[in-house]
C-alpha positions, 0 to 999 in steps of 0.5 A: 340453966341458960340455953346457951353460954357464949364467949365470942371474940372473933369467928375463929376464937370463941366458945359456946356451950349449947345446952340440951341441943340434942334429944338424949334418946337420939344420942343414946341410939348413936352411942349404941350404934358406934359401939356396935360398929366398932366390933365389925371393923377389922383393921388390916394395916398399921395405920388403921391399927394405930387409929383404932388404938387411939380411939379414932373411928375408921372411914368404915364407921364414919362414912354413914349418913346416920350420924346426922340423925340427931340433927333432925330433932335438935333444938338449933335456934340458939345455935343458929343465932350465935353463929348464923353463917355456919350451917353446913356440916362437912362429911364425914364427922369425926367419931372418937372413943377415949379409952386411955391416956394415949388417946388424949389430944394435947393442947392445940388449935383446930386451925393447925389440923385444918391447914393440913387437910386444906390443900385444894379440897379443904375448907378455909373456914370451919368451926367444931361442934363437940357432942359427948355421947355418954350418959354422964359426960362429966364422968368421962374425959371431955375438953378443957379450954384456954379462953383469951380474947386476943388469941391468934394462931399459935406455933405448934410442934409435931410430936415424933413417932405418931400419925394421929393427934400429932400436934402440941404446943411447946411446953413453955406455951402451955396455959396455966392450969388455974386459968383454964376452963373446964365446962360441965356437960350433960347428955344433949349438950354441945361445945361449939368453938372456933379454929383458933380456940385452944383446947385439949382432952381433960378428965376430972376422974382418974381412972376413967371410963371410956368416952364416946363422942362425935365432932362435927366440922361446920362451914359456911354456905359460901365455903362448900365445894363441888363434889363433896357431901354436906348436911344442911342445918337449915333444911336438915337434909344430907346432900351431895354438892354437884357444883358447877 
């Protein structure tokens, strides 16, 4: 199997399947740690309880440097060649578990969420690295994509009554199912994609077992901001950017 499969249209619209990037044992240890930390969290307000119900890890779990440990032993050469400018991972990563249909994220582009987070403290250019943590990722919910070489930013609607996973495409803008791409993954693989790449949660099996995954947001060195923490994929170290 190829070490990398790439559909690259622009730096905002692409999909890379990076095979065997991470050591399986590192991801197994990470999965065990995520599950162990879940039981330590005591949600105290309605927002925290809502995020827990949807499988979105709280800051109490996310704010930990250990989630970058898999990069220490990762085989990054093919990824560095594919997206050479993107090598600074923002902190903290997004850690998810998908236990039910309510945890599914509808069709969306990450650019829509990035616009919300941007303000004066956000990054203008980021890509996503999705890493499944289950032993057999295809037995658990994953991601499906709509790949369009002319893809631009889409209009999103806001789903009422939800705080998280709130964006969706209008129903008449949904991609046709037969034109969607559903990559098959193994433990150690990663999906890397751009801000405008259309995707959503997808499962080959119903019912399904819970999915554990981590999503790293990666930006460029030119985009890092003073006062923020990052993991440098080149030097493989975590650091605080003091800036000027």
